[in-house]
N, C-alpha and C positions, 0 to 999 in steps of 0.2 A: 049351884053356881060355882062354889069353891071346889067341889069335886071335879067339875069339868075343867076348871082352870088348872088344877093339879095334874090331871091327866094330860092336858095339852103341854104343860111345862115339862113333865116327864118325857113325853114324846119328842119335844124339841131338844131336850138334853140328850136323849138316846140317839136321835138323828144326828146331832152335832158330833157325838163320839164316833158313831159309825162312819160319818163323812170324813172325819179326821183320820181314822184308820185307813179308809179307802185311799185318801190322798197320799199319806206317807208310807203306806204299805204294811204297817203293823209289825209285830215282833218277828214274823217269818222273813220279811224283807230285810230287816235290820240284821238278822242272823246271817242271811245270804251275803249281805254287804261285808260283814266281818270276815266271813269265810273267803270271799274274793280278795279282800285286802291281804289275808294270810297267803293266799295262792300267789298273788303278785309279789309279795316279799320273798316267798320261796323261789320264784322265777329269778328275781334279782340276785339272790344268793347263789343259785346255780349258775347264772350268767357270769358272776365274778369268779366262781370256782372253775368254770370252763375256760375263762380267759387266762387264768393262772397268773395273776400279777407278779412281775419280777422274773418270770421264766418265759422268755420270748421263744416263739417258733417251735413250741412243743407240739408233737402230733396229738391231735385230739383223741380221746379214748373212743373205742368202738362202742362200749356200753356206758350209759350215764352213771351207773352206780360203782364205777371203778374208783374207790377211795384212795388208791395209791397214785392217781393221776397228778394231783396237786396238793401234797400234804401240807405245804406252808399256808394254804388258804383255809385250813380247818379252824374252827372257833377256838376260843380260849380253853375250853374243856377238851379240845381235840375231837370235837364232833364234826362229822361230815354234814353237808347241807341236807335238807329233806329232799330225797329223791322221789318221794311219793306224796300225793295229795293227802293231807291229813284227815280229810273228811271221807273221801271215797276209797282211800288206800290204793288208788290206781297210780301207776308210775306217770310222772310228767313225760310228755312226748319230746324226745331228744332226736334231732335229725342232724347227722354229721354230713354237711354238704360237700366238704372236701377235707384235706388234712388240717386246715386251719380255720375253716368257717363252719358255723353251726347255727341251729335254731332250737330254742327250748320253748315248749308250748304247754298251755293248761286250758282246760275247759272250765269256764266260770259258771257260777250258779245263776247269775242274773243275765238277762238278755242285754248284751252290750249296746244294741241300738237304742235302748231306753236309758242307759246310764252312761253313754259315751262322754257326755260333758264332764263327768267325774274323772275319767281316765285320759281325757284329751291332752292333758299337760304332762302325762307320764312319758318321759324321754325314751324313745326306742321301741315303744309298744306298737305292734302290728296286729291288726284284726284279720284273722284268716277265715272265719266263718261266723255264724250268728253269735255264738258265745265262746269262741276260741281266740285267745290272745297268744302272741308269740314274741319272744325277744331274740332277734338275730344278733349274732356277734362273731368275732374272730379272736384268735389268740396270737396274732402277729406280734409286733413289738409293743409291750406294755411295761410300765414300771410302777412301783408302789407309790 
């Protein structure tokens, strides 16, 4: 009797752990969420860099990785923003719409249809595809 009770208890505990991991997604999902948070922070940094605060109506660069475009927006250590996804090492997608309007995009690890509530309050985020987000912007008149 005690042996059967122990087996049932272990089965119940194992089922609860498995169910909990299924509901929250486990460590792989947590890692993907952290990676997506970093991607969004990179997009915000690139968005600020391309807006080039304090320097109005500058022509946008042809290529994203032109570090001479807005030297005043470099970090305290003089570092340029991350032009590449830190996980995949692929360049973020930069689209120069005209001389002053642009869009910067990243492919996220998670399906945004499932996590949309987490990002719904992110100002300016536009969903372009199942797991692609973009930040549109312009570099018209902006001040620091």
